[in-house]
N, C-alpha and C positions, 0 to 999 in steps of 0.2 A: 501493500500498499504506499510506503514512503517513497517509491520510486515514481507514483504518479505525478501529475503535475498539481499545483496546490488547487487550482480551479476545480479539476477533478475531484480532488479528495472534500474541497467543500461540501460537494453534492453528497457524498458518502458520508460524510460527517451529519449531515443535515438529515439524512435517512436515519441514522442511528440515533439522533436526538428526537425523532418522532416516535421512535418506539421506546422512549424512557418516560418522562414526564407525563406528556399526553396520555399515556395509558391510564394515569391515576384518574386524569380529568374525565374519560370515556366511561370509567367505574362510577365515579361520583355523580355522573350525569345521569346514567343508567339507575343508580341508587335514590337520588332524588325523585325521579320519575316513578318508581316503585313504590316509594313512600307517600307520594300524594304530594310533594311540594309544588306548587303552582305559585310562588310569588314572582312580583315582578322583580324586584329585588335578584331572585335567585336567576333570572333569565339575563337580565344585566349583567351579572358576574361572569355568566358563562359566555356571554357574547363578548365580553372584555378580554377573557381568557383566549378564545378563537381568534379575535383581531389582533392581540399582541402576538400570538404564536406563529399566525401567518406572517406578521411584519417580521418576526425572528426569523424565519425561512426563508424569506425573500432576501433579506439582509443578508443572511449566509451563504446563501448561493447564487447571488449575485456581485457583493462587493465585501462581504467578510469583514467588516470594521468591528473589531473585538469590543470596544468599548461600547459602541452602539446597541452590539448585540447582547453584551451583559446587562445594559441597562433594560432592555425589552424582556429581558429573561427575569429579571428581579423584579420587574412592574407585572410580568403573567404570574408571579408567585402571590400578590396580593389576591386576585379574584379566585386562585385555586385555594388558598387557605380559608378564604370567606365561604368557599363552597364547602369545603371538608366541615368548617365550624357548623354550618346549617344542616349538613347531613347527620351530624353526630346529634344536633338538637332534635333534629327530627326523629332519629332513631330511638333516642332517649324518651320522647313525647308518644311513640307509637303504642299502640295499645298491644298488650301480650298476648300472643296466639293460644296462651293455654286455659 
């Protein structure tokens, strides 16, 4: 992999990144839907995460400016943490199946 040109490695690195943290987002989105969370705030956080990750991917594959990529990555963690919090609260407030 190190013998490939940097512009080619950026694409491979981006693909690997899309199989890391975004999988947590997918699990959270499905969990929130199954828990019946339908708040506009939840929807806003979900779309904010998606937009920030798309921006991160485009930046990484096109120009790969590390400083800006890190900023987008750090900002994308905020809605992800908020969605995690919302899922935990919904799970704790869910009626028990017993």
